[in-house]
C-alpha positions in Angstrom: 98.8 100.3 78.5 97.8 103.6 79.8 100.0 105.5 82.3 97.7 104.9 85.2 97.9 101.1 84.8 101.7 101.3 84.3 102.1 103.2 87.6 100.1 100.6 89.4 102.1 97.8 87.8 105.4 99.5 88.8 104.2 100.0 92.4 103.1 96.3 92.6 106.5 95.2 91.3 108.4 97.4 93.8 106.2 96.2 96.6 106.8 92.5 95.7 110.6 93.0 95.5 110.5 94.5 98.9 108.4 91.6 100.2 111.0 89.1 98.8 113.8 91.1 100.5 111.9 90.9 103.8 111.4 87.1 103.4 115.2 86.7 102.7 115.9 88.8 105.8 113.7 86.6 107.9 115.6 83.6 106.7 118.8 85.3 107.8 117.4 86.4 111.1 117.8 90.1 110.4 114.5 91.5 111.8 115.6 95.1 111.6 115.7 94.8 107.8 112.3 93.0 107.8 110.7 95.9 109.6 112.3 98.4 107.3 111.2 96.5 104.2 107.7 96.0 105.4 107.4 99.6 106.5 108.7 101.2 103.3 106.9 98.6 101.1 103.6 99.5 102.9 104.2 103.2 102.3 105.0 102.7 98.6 101.9 100.4 98.2 99.6 102.9 99.9 100.9 105.8 97.9 100.6 103.9 94.6 97.1 102.8 95.3 96.0 106.3 96.4 97.6 107.7 93.2 95.8 105.1 91.1 92.5 105.8 92.7 92.8 109.6 92.5 94.5 109.7 89.1 91.9 112.0 87.5 92.0 114.6 90.2 95.8 114.7 90.4 96.5 114.9 86.7 
């Protein structure tokens, strides 16, 4: 697996973990945590996708 694909895989895994944490927080009724997990997860996902798409120009 090349580094570019590994980065995208890692970003996807981190985003999914944050999504699971948000679902658990919804079940507990902690909506502040939900907002934080969705916000940070969205930033991580956006950064990872942008890095993947612009890999050649960054490296």
